[in-house]
N, C-alpha and C positions, 0 to 999 in steps of 0.2 A: 066667156073670156073677159068681157068688160067688167063683170062682177068681181072676178078674181083680181083683176088689175086694180080695181078700186079698194078691195080688201087689203092688198099689199101696201097701199099708200096710207092705210089707217094707222094712227099712232099706236093702237093696241097691238097690231100685228108687229110693228117695229119693236115694241117693248118685249113682246113674247119671244121674238127671234133673238133679241139680245140676251134674254135670260137663258135661252137654250144654248147659245154660244158660250156664255160664261160658265154654265154648268158642265158642258160636255167637252169643250175643246182643250182647256188647260191640262186636265188629267191625261189626255192622249199624248200631248207634247212632253209632259213630265215623264211618262213611261219610256220615251225615247231619249231621255236625258237632256231635254231642252227646256228652258224656262217657260212657265205657263204663259207669261206675257207675250212671248214670241208667237204662241198659238193664237192669241187674241189679235195680234197684228196681221197674221196670215188670214185669219177669219175675216177681218175687215177688208182685206184685198179681195178675197173670194166672193164675199156677199156685196161688195161695193160696185161702183161703176166700172171697174176694171174686170169684174167677174160676172156674177149672176144679176147684179143690179137690184137686189132686194132691199138694200139699205142706201139711204141718200144722206150724205154728210151735210147737205144744205137744208134738209127738212127741219121744221121747228122742233120736232121731238128730239132729233139727234143733237141739234145745237144746244138745247136746254140740258139734256142729260150729259153731254160731253163737257159743257161748261161747269156743271156741278162736279163732275169727275175730276176736271183739271184743278178746281178750287180745293177739292177734298185731298187730292194728291199732295199739294203743297202744304195743306193743313196737317196732314199726318206726318209729313217730313219734319215740320216744326215740333209736332207733338212727341216724336220719337227721340229727339235730341235730349240727352241726359244733362240737364243743367247743373246738377250737383257735381258731376265729373268735370264739366267745363269750369266751374268755380274753383276747383282744386288746382287746375293747371292753366288758368285763364291767360297768363302772360305768354307762356310757351304756345298755347293754342292759338292766340292771336298772331304770334310771330309766324308759326307754320301756316296759319290760315291766310295771312298776307302773301307768303311765299308761294303757296300752292294755288293762289288766286292770280297773282301778278304774272308769274312766269308763263302759265298757259294762256293768259290774256294776251301777253305780248306775242307768244307763238301763234295764236289764232289771228291776230292782226297782221302778222307777217304773211301768213298763208293767204288771207283775204287779199292783201295788196299784191302778192305774187301772181294771183289769178285775175287781177284787174278789177276787183270789186271796189266800190266806193269806200271812203274812210268809214262812213257810218255802218255799212254792211260788214266791213272788216273788223271793226270794234265789236259788233254784235257777235260775229263768229268767235272772236276771242272770249267773249263772256260765256258763250255756250260751253267752251272747254274749261272755264275757270271753276265751275261748281263741281260738286260730286255727291253721289248718293251712297249711303252706307249699306249696300246690299250684303256685304260680307260680315256685318255686325253679328248675326247669329252664330257664325263660325268662331269668332274670337270669344264670344260669350260661352259657347259650348266647351271650348278648350280651357276656359277659366283664366284667360289672360287679359280680360278687360281692364284690370287694374294696372297692367304694365303701362308705364308712363307714355311710351310712344303711341300706344293704342288710344289712351285717354286724350292725348294731345290731338290726334287725328280726328277723333269724334268731336272734340270741342271746336276744331277748325271748321267743321261743317257750317256752324252758325255764320262765321265770317264769309265763307265762300258763297253760300246761298244768298245772303243778304247783299253782298257785293255784286253778284251776277244779276240779281233782280233790279238793283239800282242802275246798273249799266243798261239793262233792258229798258227801264223807264226813260232814261236819257235818250237812248237811240230811237224810241218810239216818238218822243217829243221832237227830236231833230227831223224825223221822217215826215212829220206833219208840215214842215216848212216854217220859215221865219222864226227859227229858234235862236234867240239871242242870249248873251251872257246874263241879261236880266231875267229872262225866262228860266234859265238854268238855276239862277239864285233862288227864284220863287219856288221852283220845283223842289230843290234841295231843302229849302226852309219848310215848305209844306210837308215834305216827307219826314223831316226830323220831328216836327210837331206831331204829325200823325203817328209816328212810331212811338213817341212818348205816351200819347193818349192810349194807344192800343196796349202796349206792354204793361204800363203801370195802371191805367184805368180798368182794363179788363181783369187784371190780376186782383185788384182790390174789390171790384164789383163781384167777381166770381167767388172770392172767398166769403164775402158777406152773404151772397145768395146761397151758397152751399151750407153755410152755418145755419141760415134760417130754414132751409128746406130739409135739413138733416138727412134722412134716409129715403127721401122721395126721388129715386133714381130717374123716374120718367121725366119729371120737371127739370131735373139737373141736365139730362140729356138734351131736352128741348132748349134749355138756356145756352148750352154749348153750341148747338146748331144755329140758333138765332145770332149769337155773338159772331160766329164764323161768317155768316152771309151779310150781316150788317157791316162788319169790318171790310168785307170785300166790296160792298157797294160804296163805302166811305173812301176806299182807295181809288175807285174810279172817279169819284166826285172831285178829288184833288188832282186828277190827271195822271195817275199811275195805274199800272196794271193790277187787276183784282187779285192775282195770285200773290202779290206782295202782301196784301192784307191777310190772305189766308195763311201764309207762312208765319207772319207776326202773331196772328191769333193762336196758332199752334204753340208758339213760344210763350205767349201770355198765359194760357190756361194750363200749361205744362205742369206747374207745381200745384195748381188748384185741384185738378182731378186725380193726380198721382197715378197709381197703377191699379185703381179699383175698378168696380163693375161699370162705372160710367165711361171710363176710357175704353173698356172692352166693347161696350155697345157702340160708342162713337166710331171706333176703328172698324168694327164689324160691318156697319152700314157702308162705310167707304170701301173697304177691301173686298167685300163680297159683291157689291152692286156698282157703285158709281165709278170707282177707279178702273175696274175692268172695262166699263163702257167707254171711258176715255181712251184706252188702248185700242179698242175696236175702232173708234173714230179716227185714231192715228192711221190705222190700216186703210180706212176708207180714203184718206187723203193721199196715200201712196199711189204713184202713177207707175204702173208696170213698164210702160214704154220708157219713162225716165230712168227707171231702175235698170232696164236693159241697156240704155245709153251709158249708165255708170259702169256696168260690167264691161262694156266695150271700151270706154275711156276712163280708166281707173285713177287718173292723176289726182283729181280733187278728193275723192273719198280716201284714197290711200294716204295722201298728204295730211288730211285732217286727222285721220286715225294715228298716223305716225307722229304728228305734232303733239297730240294729246299724250301718248305714251312717253315720248321724250321729255316734254315739259313737266309732266307730273313727276317723272323720275328725277329730273334736275332739282325740282323743289324739295323732294325727299332727301336728296344728297346735300342740299344746303342745310336742311335741318340736322342732318347727321354731323356736318362740320360744326355747326353752332352748338348743338347740345350733346355731341359726342355719343351718339347712339351706335349700336352695333349694326352690322350689315343685315342681320335677321330683322331687327327693328325697322331699319330703313326700308327694306323691301316690303315689309308688312304695311308701313305707312303709305308707300307707293301704291300697293295693291288695293288698300282700303279707299284711297282717293281716286282710283281709276273709274269705277262705274259711273256712267252718265245716264241717269234715268229721270228722276223726279223733276228737278228744276230745269234740266237741260231740255227735256221733251216738252214741258209746258212752255218754256220760253221760245223754243224752236217753232212750235205751232203758232204762237202769237206773232212771231216775226214773219212767218210764212204768210199768215192771213193778212198782215199789214204790208206784204210785198217788199219787205226789207231784204229777205233772202229768197232765192229762186228754188224751183223744184229740185235741181241738182244738189244744192246745199242741204235742203230739207231731207232728201233721201239719204244723203251722206251722213246726216246726224242720226237717222234711224239705223243705218249700218253701224255707226259708232256705238250706239246704244247696245245693239246685239253683240258686238265684239267685246265691249268692256264689261257687260253684265255677265258674260261667261268667263272671260279671262281674269277679271278682278277676284272673284271668289275662289277660282282654282289656284291662283298664286297665293292668296291668303291662306288657304287650307294647307299649302305646302310649307310655308315659311313661319306661320304663326305658331306651329308646334315647337319651334326652337326658341320661343320667347319664354322669359321667366317673370315671376312677380316677386322676386326676392330669393333668398336662400331657402333650402329645404326647411319645412316647418319643424320647429323644435318640439312642439307638442303634437300629440296624436290628432290627425284630422277627424272631424266629426263624421259619423256615419250618415248623417243627413243634414238638411239645411234648416231644420226647425230650430227655433230659439230654445235655449235651455230654460226649463221651468224651475221654479223655486222649490216645489214640493217633491215630485218624483216623475220618473220617465214612464210614459204610458204608450203602449202599442195596441192599436185597435185592429181586431181581426174580424171582418164581417163573415158570419157563418151562414152559408146557404147550400153547400155541397158536402154531404157526409163523406164522400170519397176522397176529398182533398183537404178537409179541415184539420185532420190529424197532423199532416206535415206542416201546414201553415202555422198551427199552434206551436209545434216544436220549434219552428224558426222564431216565432215571437218570444218563446221562452228563453232561447239563447240570447236574444237581444235584450230582453228585460232583465235577465240575470246579470249581464255585463254592466248594465246601467243602473242596477239596483232599483228596478221599477216593477211594474206589473202589466198584465195583459187585460184587454177589455174585449171579450167575445161579444159581438154585436149581431143580433138577429132582427131583421126587418120584416114585419108582416104587411102585406099589401092592403092599404085602406080601401074600404068600400063606402059608398054614399050613406048606407045605413050601418051603424056600428054594431047592430045586432044581427048582421048578415051571417047566415050559416057558413058561407065561404070564408069570411074573416075568422070565424071561430075555428074552423079547420086549420087555417094558416097560423093562428096563434098557438094552437096545440103543436103544430109542426115545429114552430120556432122555439117553444118551451122545451121540446124534446131535444132539439139541436143544442140549445144552451146547456141543458143538463149533461149532454155528452161532452161538450167543450169544457165544462167545469170539472168533470171527472178527469179529462185528459190533463188539464192544468194542475189539478191536485197531484196526479201521478208524476208530473214533471217538477213538482215542488216549486211552483211559482205563484205569486199572488194574483188572484183573479177577481174581476169585477164585471159580471155578466150584465148586459144591457139589452132590453127588448123595446122596440119602437114600432109604432103603427104609422106608416107614411104612404102617400099616394105615389111618390117617386122614390125608387130604391136608392138611386145614386145620391139624390139630395138628402135622403135620410141618413146615409152613411157619412156624407160630408158634414151635415149639421151636427150629428151626434159626436163626431170626432172633434169638432170645434168646441162643443159644450163640455166635453170631458178633458179639454186641453191636451189632446193627443199629440205626441211627438212624431208618430209614424203610423201609417196605415198599411197593412199587408193584404194584398189581394191575390187571388189565384186566377190562372187562365189556362185554357186547354190549347192544344196544337191547332184545332180547327176554328175556334170561335174567339180566341183571345184578342186578336188585333186585326180588325177589318179595315177596309178603306174608310176614310173619314166621312164618306157619304152614307155609311151604314154604322151609326153610332152604337155604343154599348155602354153598359154600366161602368166598365173600366175606363173608357174614354171620358165619360162625364165626371168621374171622381178625379181622374188625373187633371182634368180641366179646372175643377172648382175647389179642390181641397186646399186647406190653409197650410198644411204641413207636407213633408215629403211622403211619397207613396212608393212602396215596393210591390212589384208585380212578379209573382213567382210561379214556376211550374216545376214540380219535383217528380222524378222517376223513382226516387228512393228517399228514405228518411234523411233529413238534414243532419241528424245526429250520427248517421253512419257514413256520411260523405268524407272522403279522405283526399281526393285529388281535385283541386280547385284552380281554375284558370281565371286570371284577372287581367284583361287588356287595360293598359294604362295609356291614355291619350296624351297626357301632358303631366310633367313632374312639378306640380304646384298644389296648394291646399285643396283646390277644387278637383283637379284630376286624380288626386290620391284618395278621395273618399271611398271608392270601391275597395281600396287596400284596407282601410279601417273597417269596412263592413266585413271583409274576409276574415279579419282578426276575430270578429264575434263568432265565426263559425268553426274556429279551431276547437275541436273536442278531444284531441289526443295528440301525443308527440309524433304519431304516424302521419298526421295531416301534411300533405305536400301542396304548396301553393306556387303556381307559376305566374310571374309577372312578365307580361308580354307587351313590348312596345314596337309598333310597326312604323318605321320611318318611311318617308317618301323615297322612291327609287332614285338612286344617284347620290344618296347621303354619303358623305365621306367616312372613311374608316375611323378617323379621329373623332368625329361627331358621334358615331355609334359607340365607340369605346367610352366616351364621356357619359353618354346616356346609360350605358351598361353599369358603369361605376356608381352613378347616382341611384339607379334602381337597386343595386346591391346595398347601398347605404340605407335606402328606404326599408328594404327587407330586414336588415339587421336591426334597425331601430324599432320597427313596428310589428314585425312578425317573428320575433325571436323564439316563440313557442312552437313554431312549425319549421319544416324543412322548406327552404325557399330556393326556387330555381329562377334565374333571370334570363330572359331571351330578348334580344334586340335584333330585329331584322329589317332590311330595306326592301319593300315591295310596293308596287303601284296599286295592288288590289288588297285593301285593308280587310274587306269582308272574307275573301278567299283564305287569307293567312290565318284568321281567327277560326274559321271553320275547320281548317286542316289541323290546327293545334288542339281543338276541342275534342278530337277523336280519342285522345288518350286521357281525357279528364271526365269527371262525373258532373261537374258544375261549372258554369260560366257566369261571372258577375259582370253585368253591363251597366253603363251609365248613359242616361238619355235626358237631354234638356226638355222640359215640358214646354212645347211651342204652341201657345194658345193662338188659334187662328179664327176664332169666331165663337158664337154662342154654342156651348156644348160640343165644340169641335177641337180636336187636338191632332197635330201632325207629328208623326214620328220622324226622327232624323233619317237622312239618306242612307246611313250605314246601319242604323239600329233595326229598321224594318226587315231588310233581307236576312240579317242575323237571326232575328226572332223566328222567321219563317223556315230557316234551314238548319238550325241547331238541333241535334238529336239527343243531347244530354239535358240535364236539369238546367234551368235558367233562373237567374234573379236579375230583374231590371230595376235599377234605382231611378225612379222618375222624379227628377229634382226640379225645384221651383226656378 
């Protein structure tokens, strides 16, 4: 027993247990429709001092890993802010940022004073309500309304609110140490201003020079970013401010330097897969179940804090509506985007709790606030963001994919590996190539061996040559230009991605079966890897009949804007006769007014008349709470469903399907085309 007790206290045991929690717990909670981070908090409670006692928040291992997670959380928050969008609407973003910071700050101060807390504690509570985390950003991105001004303004406002909240935190920590005079405040603000300039401009220039010299050495670039992060965090502590301020500023500073390339993906991968989840587990370790029980018994403080946040953020959005004359849909979307309190709020709350500025009751109330807002914010956004627009209906036809137009010709790459499905995939490629006056590139990959004279490789090459000959014959039959390609690669997915890049492909078409096409992200596949790494858009298709013979096509339209209408453009490429019938289906949230549905119906009819004149178009607008169920019901009378899914890169060779896409893929019984967009 003594040996087991000693083993449990070992850092290796702590680290192994944390890895097991991160791997197993979030998927369980996601299956029951709860955020994975909630599962990490619960796991912290279960394995901490309130439960099994296997993890100790005061151990050196947990302190180190949780500190790194806290720093990484704020770093990624700065890294994810789109500076280009902020620059486009910086004046309005600063105006809304000040409003959505000041109003909740005042509300939090009033709540603190109402319950008898000191002015310092009351101001800090206000700062916890003043920031926000863009948890619902993937929703507005998927709906294609990121360029709506109200959304862009809210995203830009994040810079102001997070920096403001961290500044207030720094002042409150200084005051808490005692003997904090006006001179001390002036020194702190001056030091912070100088430090901010050094980090934002110094790291930006230094980073650009280092990346220029290191060229494609991603490993050293990755190490440079990590070194910059932790040096800046240490520098922040050296001038008397919290290290998460340095982490956030570092994220902003290197934002433009690393762009959206492989280095950013590696940096975010390390944080989101390892250190940030450990931070949330540590938050769970600090939760006191007894204090939580007291909260449930006396709900005045938690309910007042949650209510103050909802009301103050709504008032801030209403002020922006009055100033900038936004619609109610835009106003509520701004409100919902600014509701979630996760990154800056949790990091600051933990620091304030450890500094004993706030007590357990307030700390646990902030955890409750995080749980409520992280669920409510995205739900409200998903309902009202569908009503946003990014301008009038497009005059020109929307592109079928997101690839850049090439100067020479349109190329469609079709990897050839299954004789049973390649005919239908080549037929689809021929339709797209014919419309865009281009050609198709059948691609066969032979699995490389350590010895290139290996008999196994020779057999594989013969198989690939035979498949390419069959593909060329099919392309000739379809009367489309063909350019066969044969590659020898160790990794099939990388071979397809690299070859597609080399031939300047505009589109990659893949096939998948009902059983093996889309597994959990824990069981990767060639399809997952290509969707993750490809430079252009990817179509994943499963056909039960020839695309040349399909006559009834269902196109769910999420939003009526250039991005949302790309499936409509793709459907146009599949029109092979005047007998083709295309149904445009839009599912509104339940409770949508008759006027709104009539307006959407009219807009979709205009889309059908403008872009699908060669086919018979049926428009259906329905209000239902279950988007998936409605599409499955409509699909029973159609031969093909065209879906659109944002490619959500979540780590190295990992890709997560959207919450609605995955159940549709698993349950549709007809042919499917999935547009995997960048």
